[in-house]
N, C-alpha and C positions, 0 to 999 in steps of 0.2 A: 672462677669461671661462668658462675653461674650469677654468682651478685654483679659479675661486668655485665652480661644479658641484660636482668635487672633493672642495672641504672644505664644502660644506653634504652632499652623499651621506656625505661621513665621520661627521659631527655627525649626522646623522638615524640611520642605522648604530647610532652608538654610544647616543643616545637609547633606542632600539626594545629594545634588547639589555639597556638600564637595567631598563626597565620590564618587560622578561618575567622577569630575578630577584624582582622585587616582590611578584610575583603569590602569591599563597599557592598552595599546592597540595593538591590534593583527598587528603587521607589516604585514601577508601575506591579510591582508584586501587592500592593495594597487598592489598586486600582476596583474600583465598585463598591469600596467599602462605605459605611454609614457613618454618621458622626455619633450616634451612641456606640460605636466601638472604639472604648479607650485606647484601647493598645494599639490600634490603624493610625489614630489618629496622631496618637505622641511621637509612632514610630516615620509618620509623613514630615509630622512639624520637625523632627531631630537631626531630618536632612535634610533641611531645608536650608535657605540661606539662614544666617545668622545664627542656627539651632544652638550653637553653646551659648548665647545670651538666653535663651529661652528658661526665662524662671516657673510659667504655668501655664496650665491652660482649663481653661472649663468647657464643658460640652453643655448647650443650652435644647435640651431635646424632650421638654417635659410637652411644648405646643409648639404648633407652627407656628410661624416662620422656625426652621433647625439654624443654629448657630454655634458657633466656638469663639473663642476668647481668647486668646493669645496675649501673654504678658512677656515683657521683654526686659531686664536691666541692662543697657547697652545707651549711652550719651554718644550716639554719634550726629550728624547733623540731620537736620529735615527733610532735605534731598536725597540721600541714603535711607530712611526710614518711607519711604514713601514707595521707594525703586522697591523696596526689601517687601512691604504690604504686598502692593501690586503684585510679584513675578511670586510669594507664596502664595496670595489669593487663588491667582490662575495653577498652580499645580494642585492646590487644596480642591478646588472648584472642579478640576479636573479626575482627582483620584476619588472623591465622596462621594456617594452620587446626590445625598438628600441634606448637603450643608445650604443654606440659602444666603447666608450672610458669618461675613467675621468680622471681629475687633480687634487692632493689632494696637495693643500700648505700647508704648514706648517713652521710658521714663514722664516726660509733661506733655506728650505728643499723643492724640488718638486719630485713629482711623477706621473707619468702617467702610466696607467693600460689599457690596450685594454680587453676587452669581448675576442676575438679569441685568445690571447695568456694562458691568465687565464684558459678561458676553457682548450686549449692544454695542460698545467700546470696538472691540476685536473684529464684531461680525463674523463670529465662527463659535461653535457649540462646540463646546471643552471637551467637555464626555467622547468625543468622536479624536482625540491622539489618542496613538497607541503605543508608544515609547513614550522615555526621557530627553531623549536628544530633540526629538522632532518639536518636542514641545516648549524646550528651554530657546532654541532656537529660536521659534516661532514669539515666541514672550521675549527676547535680547533682543531682535528687530521693531519690536513695538516700541520697546524703552527707549530703542535709542532715536527716534523719530519725537521723541517730545521732553528730549535732554537739552 
């Protein structure tokens, strides 16, 4: 009887552990992070579009303006790369308060986006967004206009 109870307890603990890992995290838990916080930036970029193709990133924090370099192994079309860069930059600029520029390296394509230029294009301050759904919808509407 004790062996059965211990076995049942082990199975229950295993299943509850697996369930916790499958829950999607709220990316806005990293709002107001800093570009020097390797863990926060890593968690953000892994949850963004094409995070499964990210092969590494660098944080440029030695001198201002601070930046992030994202390296992808992803042989998609140039249009997909541009949309992904804009989408991901929008989220990073909204969540990481002191990042000024982001460079996206996709195989043979490189895009650098600055916070100032992107906010100017949007006409809004990205740090004012309060949740993922609101920012996602805003970004998707913006991208639809330029397809």
